[in-house]
N, C-alpha and C positions, 0 to 999 in steps of 0.2 A: 472729165472725160477720160474714156478707156479706149484702148485700141487693140486690135488683133488683126494679124496678117495671115491671109488663108495659105495653108500648105497643102501638101499633096493629099492628104487624108481628108481635108474638107472640100477641095476642088470637086468639080464635076457634079454637086447637088445643087438644088434650088436653094436659095438665099433664105427663105423661110424655114426651109426644113433644119438647115444649119441653125439658124436663130432658136429654134424650140429646144435644141440640143445644148447650145451655148448658154444660153437662159431659162435653164430647166426648171426654174422656180417661176416662171411667168407662164400667162394663160395665154392661148394664141390670139385673143381679142385685143389683149394689152400689147403685144408685140406688134400687130399690125396698125394699133392707135399709135404707137412710139415711131413707126416707119412713117406713117402720115404726117406727123408732128416735126419729123426729121431729127427726133432725139436718137434715131438709128439711121447712120447713113452707109451708104457704100461707096468707095472712092470718092468721098466728100460731097455726094450727091444722093438727092432724096430717091428711095427705092421703094417698089410695092412687093417684093419678096419672091417676085418670079424668076428673078435674073438666076441664070447659071452662075455658079462661082468658079473663077480659074485660079490659079498659083498666083500668090501676090497681090492679090484684090486687098484692100485694107477697111475692115468694118470699123467704124466708131459709135460708140455710144456716150451718150452724154446724161450720166446718172451720178447722185451722189455716191461716194465710195461704199456708204451703209447699203444704199440702195442696190449697188452692183453685186455686194459680196451676198445679199440676200438671194438675189435672182439667180447667180451662178452657183449658188450652194457654197461659197467661199472655195470653189476650186476642188472641193472634196468629191471622191469617188465613192462607190460601193464599199470598196475595199481600199486600205492604205497601200502604198508601195510596197511597204514589209511583207503585209498579209498576202499579196499575189506573189511576191518572192517565195514565201513559206509555203505557198501553195504548190509553186514550181518545184521547190525541194523536196517536199513530202510526199508528193503522187510519184512512184517509181514505174520504170520499165515502160515508160512510154517514149517510142523511137521516133525520131524525125526520118521519114523515109525521103523526103523532099522539100526543100525550100529556096524561094527566090525573093525578090523584094516585095511581092505581093502577097504568095499564098503560101502556106505549110502544109505539106501532108504528113500527118502524124499516124503512128501506130498505137492504136488504145488497147490495154490488156483487159481482159474480164475482171469485173469489180470497180472499175473506174466510172463515175458518171461521166456523159458527155457535157451535160448542161444542169446546173442545180436544180433540184426539185424543192428545197426549202433553204431559208437563211442559215449561213453558217457551215454550209457544205463547201467542199472543194470538188471541182469536176474539171474535165478537161479544159473548159473556157478559161477558168482561173488559171489553170497551169499555162496556158498559151501566153495571157497576159504577164504573169511571172517570168516565164522564160523571155519575153523580148523586153520587158524591163532588166531583168539581170544581165542580159547581153548587150544592154545599149541599145537596142534596135527600136526603142519605145521609149518615151519620157514621161514623168507623171504629168507634165503639161497638156502632152498629147491626148492624155485620157479624159481631158475637159470636154472635148468635142468628138472624141472617137474612141470606140472601143473594139478592139480586134474580137473575132468570134468565129465559132464553128459554124460549118454550113450545113452539114449533114448530122443526123443523130444516129446512135447506135444504142440499144438498149445497155443497161449496165452490165448484164452477163453476157454479151455479144461483143467479142474481141474483133480488132482489125482496122481498117483505113478509116479515117475521119478528114475531111477537107476543111481547112481554117483559111479565112481572109486575114491577112497581116495589115492590109490597108483598105482604105474605101475603094479604091478600084479593083483590087482582088476580091473583096466581098460581095461587091456589085455583079464581078464577071461570074464568080463562082455561083451566086443564087441565081442570076438568069439562066446559066447553062443548065442548073439541076432543074430549074422551073420548066425549062422547055426541054429536058429529058436528053440534051445533048452529051450528058456524062453517062457512060455505062458503068454500074456497080455490081460486081460479081462476088458470090459467097461461097463458100466452101461448106457443108454440112453433111451430117450422118443421119441417115432416118431409118426408122424400123421398116422391114420388109424390103423386098425386092422391086426396085423400079427399072424397068428393062429400057425403054424408050424415052426420048426427049420429047417433053410435052410442055404446051403453053397453055398455062392454068389461069383461067378468067373467073370472075365472080364480082361481088360486092362486099365491101367489108365495112361491118357496122362496131362501131368503138363505144364500148360502155365505160365512161370516166369513172364512175363510181367503183367498178370493179378492175378497173384497169385491164381491161380484156377485150379481145377481138372476136366476133363471129362473122363466118362467112355465108352469104345468102346469094341466091339467083335473084332476088327481087331488088332492081335498081332502086326502087322507093325507099329501101331500108338501108341503103349502106352508099359507100363511095365506091367507083371502080376500081378494080385491081388487075394487075396482071404480072404474073411471075412465069418466066421460062425456068425450066429444071433439065438439066443433062446427066443422066448417071454415068459415073465415071467407073466406079468398080463396085461388085455385089461381094460381099463375105458371106459364104453360106453357111458357115459354121454360126456364126453370129447372127444371121439374118438380118444383115444391115447394109444399106446402099450409101457409097459416098457419092455424094451430089455437088454438081456446081448449079447455084441457083442465081437467076439474073433479076435484078428488080427493074421492071418497066416503069410500074409506079411505085412511089415508096410511102407505105402508110405504116402505122403502128403495128409491130407484130407480124407484119404481112407474110414473110416466109413462114415463121413458126405456124401461123393459123392457117394458112394456104396448105402445107404439107398435112396438117392434122386433118383438114377438112375432107382429104382424099386417103384417108387411112396410113400415112406415112409419117406420123409425128417424129419430130426431131430428138435425137437421144439427148437424155440429160433434163429435157425439158419439163418442168415441175406445173407448168401452168396450162399446158396443151398435150403434153404429152402422156404416157402410160406409165404410171410409177411402179407397178407392178415389173411390167417389162425392163424398164430402168433398171430397177434394184436386181433383177435376174441377171442382166447383162454385166452391170458392175461387179456382180459377185463372179461370173463367169470368166470375164477377160481382165479383172482386177484394175478397173478403171480408175475408181475413187472419183468419179465426176462431182463437181460442186455447182456445175452450171451446163448449159446446152452446148452441145456441139454446133455453135454455129460462129463462122469466121468471114468477116469481110476482107477478103485476101486479095481484090484487084479492083482497079480502077483504070479505065480508058479515057482520057481526056479528047474534048472535041478535034484538037489539033494532032490526034494519033498519038500522043506520048502514054505509056502504060506504065503503071506502078502497082508493085506486087509487095505484100508484107508476108512475115511469117510468125508462126505461134507455135511455140515449142509445147504448149499443155495439149493444142489440139494435134500436133504431129505425134506426142506421145500416146494419145488416146489411139490414133489411128494404126501405129506400132503396136500396140496391146492387141488391140481387135486383128491385125494379122497374125500375130503370135499365136492366138487363138485358133485362127483359122488354117493354120497348117498341119 
């Protein structure tokens, strides 16, 4: 017999959902069969899996030790504790803007993945788990049934604010607010040409997975609806670029970059949607030495009105270089 006491990171979810994570080597049909046979119990009683767990609930499983180890994967995670901590210590210049018991708001530099794209990579996700393990805010045993995670994604070469869930409550709350668009996400960017007026951009985004590229269309049958609000902050005449604040109303792959390119104002430094010749000319004229697009998730406003901002020294340096040329 094995026993597990529900903690804060397991509470608040359905029993069957918890069991699918706890017994990750078991098929759903096997789990429901074991519930019916009372080989899995909740607080000493038969359960059907629909129960909502609360802290201090006791889960008992009646398996041989060999079977239990096989079903739980021996308690192993995708990475070892040492590997998570190595990720935390090897990814540099990630700042923590805010942290409480449930959420963490990080400032990601360009060049760091938000989530893994293939095995063996370190991303902000692994950094987050490593940080929590290293600071003893999470234990190796906690990872058996819960993994902290980022809740919004940024492209590898887009810097700025990423929202992370440290607890199940934090993950669920952030994910629900993002889904309902209760969190405002605002970006700073520099685009080619002059943008004089605030605009609400609408369209439909078609994502080509093979090319990892978005295209914008007016045909709703060919894409997902997107909405972006752009507000010009300053026009630099000599460089012929505009500093903008862009707010994502919807959040799709490459939305800001593709949307601005579709109206003739591609993001400076963007190698996928931008004008390579104009980028090169501006690099030489302003001595920017850009290695990535000038797009920075600089501000978020939570549903309760709390506002958090981030800094990006590389972005600020590019603006200073453009200002210097504009004088």
